[in-house]
N, C-alpha and C positions, 0 to 999 in steps of 0.2 A: 544598311539600318530601316530606312525611310521604307524598303520594298519589302521588308518581313512586315514591322509595326506601324508604319505608315505615320504622317506628320503628329506633332504635340502643338494644338491649338488651342483656344476657348471657341465661343462663340463666333460664327462668322457671319460678318455683315452685309454680303455680296447676296443677293438674291438668284434662286436659282430659277433659269429661264429654260433650263435642258429638263422637260417633264419627263423625259422617259430614261432619266439620271438618278439614281438614289440620292438621298440627301446624304449620306455619308460617303459617296465617291463625289460629290460634287462637293462636300468640304476639303477632302483631300486634294482635288484638283486646284482649288483656292490656296491649299499649302504649298503645292508645286509651283504655281505662279511666285510664291515668294522667293523661289530659289534662281540663283544669277543665271542659267543657261536656260530655264523656262520661263520666263519673265515675257507676258503678254499671253500665255497661253489659256488662260481664262477669257480674254477678249476675243481672239480667235475662234475659240469654242462658242460663243455666244454668235458672233458673226458669221459662221459656218457652221450652224446648226444641222442643217439636211447633209454637209458631208460628215460630220462625224457621226450622225444619227443613222445613216445609211452603212459606214462601218460597223458599228455595232450590231444592229439589229438587222441586218441585211445578209452583208456577207461573210460565208465560211471561213475564209482565213484573213482576218484583219491583220493579223501580226505581219501578214506579207502586203499588205496595200499600202501605196504611197501618202503620207501625210500632205494636207492641203499645204498651199504656200510656200514659205521658205523653210516649214519645219522638216522637211523631209531630209532636206541638206544640214540642217543644225543641228538634229539631235542623234547621237548617236544610238549602238544598239541596248546599250545599259539604260541610256533616258529613255528609249520608245518600251522599255519595261516598266521604267516606272509608270507612263503614262496609261500605258495597256492594261495595267493591275488594277486600276479604276473605271476604266473604259469596257473590259471583256476581261476577267480576272482567269476567266476557263483557260484562257491562252496562255497562259506563265509557265505553265507545265513546259510546252513545246518552245517558248522562247529560252527557256535555261537551259533546253538539252541543247539548242541552236549555239547558245553561246559557251557551253561548256567548250573546254578545249579536249578532252577523251572523258568518256564515261566507264569504260571500263581501266583498269591501274595500268599502266605503262608496264615493259618487261624490266625486272630489276637491273639496274646498271651501276657495277661496282665502280667502274672507268670513271664516270663523270666526277662521283663522289670524293676518289683518290685526286681528281686534280686541284680539288679545291682546299686540300688538306695541308699541313707542315709538319714537321718533328715535334713540335711542342702541342699539338691540338691532336687528343685522342680521337678514334673512330669510336662509338657507340651504337651498338646492332641492339636494338629495342625488341627481344624476342616475342614470336605470338604462335599459340598451339599452333603444330603442324609445321613448322618454318625452324630451318636451319641454316644459317649464313656460311658455315663452314666451308662447304663445296667450293661457291661463288668465292671466297676468300684465297683457297688454294688455286682455285683457277687463275686469280688476278696476281698473285705471287709468283705462280709459274709463267706468265705471260711476261713479268715485268722480271724474269729472272732470279726471282727470290726465293726459289723454293728449298735451296740450302741453308737460306739464312732466316728460317723459319722458327720460333720458338712457342709451342704451344702447350697451353696450362690449364686446368680445371682450377679457377679459384674457390677452392675448399676450406674450409676452418683448420688448422693445424699445416697448412700448405703456405703460409705467408712468407714465409724467409724463402722459397725456394722461387717463389713470385717476384720477390724482392730481388732476388739474385740475375731472375732473367733480365729485371729492368734495367738493373745498372751494367750489363754486358750489352745490352742491345742500344741504351744509350754512347758508348764509347763505343761500338763496333757498327753501328747501323743496323742492326735487325729489326727484324718484325719481332714482337711479343702479342701472343692473343691469350687472354684470360675471359676464362669461360664460364658464365653462370655466376656473375658477381652479387647475384642477390643472394646466394648462400653463402656467403663472408661477408655477414655485416658486422662483425666484428673487425674485420680489416678494412672497410670502407673508410674511416678517419686516417690511416696509413696512404691510403689509396689518392685521398685528397691531396695530402703534404707531398707525395710525389708528383702528381701532377701540375701541383702549383710550383714547385721547385725546378720544373723544367726550364732551361734557357736556351736560345737559340743559339748564344755563343760557345756553349760546353756540350751541345747535344749535336750528337752525328747527324747530318741532315736527312740520311737515307734510312729514320728510325721510325717506325709509327708504332704505334700502341693504339691497339685494338682489343674494346670490351665488350662482351654480351652480356646482357641481362633481361629476365623479366620486370615489368614497372614494380618497383620498389619505395618504399618510404624512407629508406636508409640508404639510398644510393645519395651520392654528395652531390646537390646542386650546384656547386661551382662546376664541377665537372662537367655537370651537362650542359651551361653555359658555354662554356671554352670548345666543346667537342664537337665533332660531327654525326649528329646524329642520324642512323638512319632506319628503316624496319622492312620485312619482307613478309608480307601475310600470305598464311597457305592459298592456294585459288578456290576460289569459291564457285559450287556446282561442276556438273559432270563434265560440262562442256570444255570448259576450262582445264580438269585436271586431267582429263582424257589425252589431251594433245601431247604429243609425243615423237621421237624420231625412231623409226622402225626399217630394220635390213635384214636382208636373209629370210629365206620361206618361211622357215619353222621357227626362228628365232623373233621376227617381227610379228608373226601372230601370238605366240606367247607372253612377249614384251606389250603385245598391248593388252591380250588380256589381263597381266598383272598392273597395267596401269589404270586399265579400268576398276579392278579387286582395290585399289586404292584409293582411287577415287570415291567408291561404295563404302569403303570404311570411314572416310570423312563426312561423306554428305548423310550417312546414316546419324552423324551426332545431331542435326537437327531435329532429329523427331523424337530426343527424349529418350526417355526410358525404353520406348518402341525400337528405337536403334540398339542403342546399349545401354546397359543397367550405369555406367559409369562414362562419363565423357574421357573415353581415352585421347593422348595426344600423340596420334600416329602421326609420322611429318614423313620428309622425304631423305631420311638417312634411313627407315625402314625399307622404303623403296629401292633405294641406291643399293644396298647391300644386297638385295631379292636378285637386282638386275645382275650385278657382279655375281652370284653364286649361278644365276639360269646361263649368264655365257660360260662358264667355268664346264658346269655339267654337259652342256651341249659339245664342248669340244673333247672331253675325256670320253665319251659314251656314246657309240652309235647309236641304243636305242633309249630313247629318251625316259630318264627315271623318274616319274611323275610323282610316286610314293617319296621320293627323297627329297624333290623338290617343294612338295605339299608338306612335308613336316619341318622342313628348315625354313619354309616361308611363315605356315602357320601356325608352327608350334614355336620357333623360336626368334625370328624376327618380329613379326606382328605378335605374337600371342606370348612374349615375355613380359609384357605390360598388363595385359588380362588375366584379373583375379577373379573371376566371376564364371563361374560352369556353364553356365546358358550362354553367356557372352565365347565363350571358347568355342563352344558349341555350333552358335551362328557364323562364327568366324572361319570354322573348318569347312561348312555347308556351302557359304559364300564361295570362297575359295576353289573348292573342287567344282561348281557350277560354272567357273569363270577361267578355271587354270586348264586348258583344254587347245587341242587344235582341231576337233572337229566343228563342222557348223559354217556359217557363213559367218563372216568377220567384215569390220570396218578396216579395210586393208589398203594402205595409202602406195602399194604397188600400181605405177601408170599405166601398167600393159593390162589390157581386158582381158579376162568379163569379171575382175576382182572390182570391189566393191570401195569406195575412195571415203577418206575424211572430208567432208564439207569445209570450205575456206570456212574462215571464221563472218567472213562479210556474207555467207549465205545463209547464215543461221539468224541473222537478225530478223527477216521478219515472222520467226518463229518465236520471239522474245515478248511478251505481253506488253501491250500499250496502256497510259502512256507514261507511265514511269519505269519501265525496264525489270519490274519487279515481278517475282515468281510467284504463285500461288500460294507454293510453299511458306513463303515471306508474308504471309496475311495480318499476324499480328506484330512483326515490327514494322510494317506499312500503317499499320491502323494507329500505333504509338509517333510515328512520326509525322502523321496526317493530324492527329489530334495536338503535338506541337506547335504546328504550325497554326492550326485553325485555332489554336487561343490567343493569337493576335491579331484576329479579325474580332471587328463588331459584330454581332449577331443581327443587330437591329438593321445593319445594312440591307438585307434581303427583303427587310417590312416596309422600307421605304421611312419617309420621316415621321408619319404620323403615329407609327407604332409606338406600342406600350412598353416601356423600357425594363428592363430584367430586375430591379427594384421593385418596380412596384408590383409584378407580377411576384415577387419573392412574397411581398407584404400582402397581398392579396391572399396568396397560399396559408402563409402563417395565421393571417386572422380567421379565416374557416377554419383549422385546424383548433384554434382555441376557442372558438364556439362551438366546437364538437365534445371537446374534453370538458366531463364532469370536475368537478371539485375535488382538491386533494382531501387523503383523508385524514382525519386528526386521530395516531395512534393513542394518547393520553385520554381521549374525549371516550374512544371506544373502550376502553378499558375502564372507565368510570361506569359507563352504562352497561356494560355487558362484564360485569366482574367475575373474575374464576368462581367457578360452583361445583361443588361435589354432584348435584343430582343434573347438572345440565352443562354436558361439556359443549358443546355448540357454541358457549359463550368465547371457548379459549378458541375454537375452529375459524369464529369470525374473526378474531384479534390478529391471527396469525395468517389468516388472508388478508389483512388489511397491509401486516406485516410484509409478505410475500409479494405483495404487488408492485412491480419493479416500476417506478413514475419515469422511466427515461427510455424503457423498453422498445417503444416505436422507433426511435430514432436511431438506435444502434442495432436493432434488427436480432435483439436475444431470443426473441420469441417468436416460433414459426406458426404465426398466425395472420389471418386476415383484417383489416382493418375492420370490417361489419363484427367479427366473431369476439376482436379486442374491445369495442366500446360495448358490445353486447355483456361481455364479460365484468367490465369494470361498472356497468348500471346494473346488473345485478347482486353485486355486493352491497353497493350504494343502497339500494331498496330494502336489502336486510337490513342495513345500519339505520337507517330512517325509519321503515316502518316495523321494526322487528324481524323476529324467527319465522321464514315462508312457511306456508304448508307445503308447498313444492319447492325443490331444490332445482338446481341447475348443474348436474354434477361434472358435464365437460367444460365450464366455465370457468372450474375452476383453478387458479395458479397453484394450490398446494392439496390436491388432490388427498393424499394419503392421510392430511389430519382430519378430514372429511369422515375417512371411512372408519379409520381410528375412532373417533369422536362418536360416530354411529354407536359402535362395540362397547364402548364405554359405558354410555347411558343404557344399553340393554343389561350389561354386566352388575353393573350398580344397582339398578331396579330389581332384578331380582336375585341378586347374590350369589353371581356366579363367577370362574374364572375366565377373564377376557382370552384366554390362550386355547378353552374348548369351542369358541363360539365360530361359527363361518355363515357366509352370507345365503340367502335365499331370494328366488328372484320371481317377482307376480307381474306378467303383463296387464296392466288395466287400461281401461276405456281412454280415450283420448278427448278428454273434456278438462272443465276447469273443477280443482281441489278449491274449496276455501280451507278446510282443517287437515290438520297433519293427522295421521296416521297413529294408533294406541301404542304400536311398538314398531321400529324400523323408521325408515325416511321415504318419501316420494321423491322419483328422480323424474325430470320431463328430457325428452329430444334425445334420447339415449341411440347410439348407433351399436350394430350387431355387424361382425366382419368374420371372414372365411368359418360360414354356415352355412348346411343346407337350408334353402329359402323354402322349397316348396313345404318337407317335414315341417319346418318353423311354423310357416305359415297356416296349416294345416292344425296343428297340436296349441296352439296358443292364440293365433285368431285374430289378436291384435296387431301382430307383426306386418307391415308392409314393406314392400321391396322396393328402394329409393334408389333415384338417379344418382351416380358422383360425376362428379367435374372433373374429365380426364385432363384438362389441362395442367394438372400436378401430378398425375400419376404414369408409370413407366409400363405397360404391362410387359414381363418377363415371354417369350416366346416359349413354347413347349420344346420338349428335346426329341 
């Protein structure tokens, strides 16, 4: 916990003599000094400032440099990480990689888990997309001569009595019972809990084993999870791991490798979201295994390779059986056709030259991006992980002891925003000052504009406007409310533009006693100057913007239209076809 979040303490009474060390790092060093195995670290750091400063500021690999005096022998590798976290935090990632026993998941070993089990503790396989433990389970049963005492059953609703009969037979005869997909039988989970609680070593055959497979489900009994042996086997991630397979026979191994590579591609495309598959299908090793068995069978029965039959069985039946989108079916067929062939150069594990070999896993290590061994495809998960870890760090540590705290910065920004905001509108006062009038519809327009102005839209981003336009819009309405109906309106700043246009038509229609549905707008471009009186009919609008127009024609005919420049930062210009 200390490695991630640091220590917990109040003010640090010790003066920082190491001026090259940030205040926050010095405070954490002092808290480390309070731990039992690190007592005296602060004093030695003060007495040997030069040695520690050389390690931090000069050397490129301080995590491999010996600590002064007795600290080199006294501290273990993890305790060195605690110290280096505050002396040189950039090296923590490298030290963690050296401390971890493995970075890539070790191979799934069912025999090790079986050695820790007994007849009353069920095995629980926690399923994940793309993995199926049945092959490993059948292999383990064959190795231990239990293949003839193996009972398999899909634990689906309305088949509970069958499962119960299999368990009773296994308890008395010592067979293995496998109940698959327990997450689909929610109504039978209470019975499963009772059965597991009633298992007694005195009345249960010692060879009896109960195997359960299930996806994570809130209905799975907690007591069974606590008493059982839990295992999981995730599908391989990445092309490098998913493509490794055992190949033999000249033609068979080429097609086998292409099939393995095709299987790896189907899983890898899920990382690209809708660009890979419209629906994230759960292709698993069972699809690959049955395809390999069919490939071996077809090669043994026919002299010429039946590619059409193989592609149909593999693409349409095995893998395409769960594909529901036509475009995904088409993509699956094209990928399989491109990969399922024997022509061209292949990564062939045949040791005889001049074929090309699959590289050893260690030879691929230089190709893995450093320092966290994360592929560029995983940028978003990496950012989420780094953001979560970074949240434990104090951002002021990089600014030194005299830096402004985050609270003060927030107060300053909030005060600046409050100073710029105009006073809130009083809707009742506006309705009294500008009552509804038959001959002046603009009074209603102003009241509706005040009501439509959202008081919290800048914080929640409900209106796509810049800060300058937002403040100008509110100021324009405020000026109308205080000084009366303006001679020139700024229509682009209204939140409720439809009311302004309708009000203009209503004033004209009521003045000349005309149906409003027969009116339409006519426009006249006027000189860019200050107008103090409103027009006799209609309204004046300023700072209007015309888009998708022929500039040369309108500039020549209207005269007062000028061509302006648009800030291209918020626009995307579509390429020409």
